[in-house]
C-alpha positions in Angstrom: 30.3 -16.2 -7.9 32.6 -13.4 -7.1 32.7 -12.7 -2.9 33.0 -8.4 -1.6 34.0 -8.4 1.7 32.5 -5.4 3.3 35.3 -4.4 4.4 36.9 -3.8 0.8 33.1 -2.0 0.1 34.0 0.4 3.0 37.5 0.8 1.2 37.0 1.4 -2.3 33.1 1.5 -3.0 31.3 1.7 -6.0 35.5 0.4 -7.4 35.1 -3.3 -5.0 31.2 -3.8 -6.9 32.0 -2.4 -10.7 35.6 -4.9 -10.4 33.2 -7.9 -9.3 30.5 -7.4 -11.8 32.8 -7.1 -14.5 33.4 -10.6 -15.2 30.0 -12.0 -13.8 26.7 -11.0 -13.4 26.7 -11.3 -10.0 28.5 -10.7 -6.9 28.4 -11.9 -3.2 29.1 -9.2 -0.4 30.3 -10.6 2.6 30.2 -8.9 5.9 32.1 -11.4 9.1 32.8 -14.1 6.8 29.2 -14.1 6.0 27.0 -13.3 2.6 24.6 -10.8 3.7 23.9 -9.8 0.5 23.9 -10.1 -3.3 24.7 -7.4 -6.0 23.5 -7.0 -9.8 24.0 -4.9 -12.6 20.5 -3.1 -13.4 20.7 -5.0 -17.1 20.7 -8.4 -14.9 18.0 -7.2 -12.5 15.2 -6.1 -15.2 16.1 -9.6 -17.4 15.7 -11.6 -14.1 12.6 -9.3 -13.4 11.4 -10.1 -16.6 11.2 -13.7 -15.7 9.7 -13.7 -12.9 7.3 -11.6 -14.9 6.8 -14.2 -17.6 7.4 -17.4 -15.3 3.7 -15.5 -13.2 2.0 -15.0 -17.0 2.6 -18.7 -17.9 1.4 -20.1 -14.5 -1.8 -18.0 -15.1 -2.7 -18.9 -18.3 -1.9 -22.9 -16.3 -4.5 -21.7 -14.0 -6.4 -20.3 -17.0 -6.8 -23.4 -19.0 -7.3 -25.7 -16.4 -9.8 -24.0 -14.9 -8.6 -23.7 -11.8 -10.1 -20.1 -11.1 -13.7 -18.2 -10.0 -15.6 -15.5 -11.9 -17.1 -13.6 -9.9 -18.6 -9.7 -9.4 -16.9 -7.4 -7.5 -19.2 -7.8 -4.4 -19.0 -11.7 -5.3 -15.4 -11.4 -4.7 -15.7 -9.2 -1.3 -18.1 -11.7 -0.1 -15.8 -14.8 -0.6 -12.7 -12.6 0.8 -14.8 -12.0 3.7 -15.3 -15.3 4.6 -11.7 -16.5 4.5 -10.9 -13.8 6.6 -13.1 -14.5 9.5 -12.2 -18.8 9.4 -9.0 -17.4 9.6 -9.0 -15.6 12.7 -11.2 -17.9 14.1 
């Protein structure tokens, strides 16, 4: 992953990001020698979001298949959540 210094970002602006992303999907932005931020193209960001959603869906399906769920009414759900909050506050 290439690195863009904060100074390069100040002087070159978006051009520094474009140059860094020309050959890689992500680039690090360093401030005083430490990586503080990661920049990426909108396409790369969208791809990562889709991966997160696919992983969440797979996890949910696995939970359903394994029986790790609760079937209840809205009122029952609210009572259960209130009990959990009371235990956490104690």
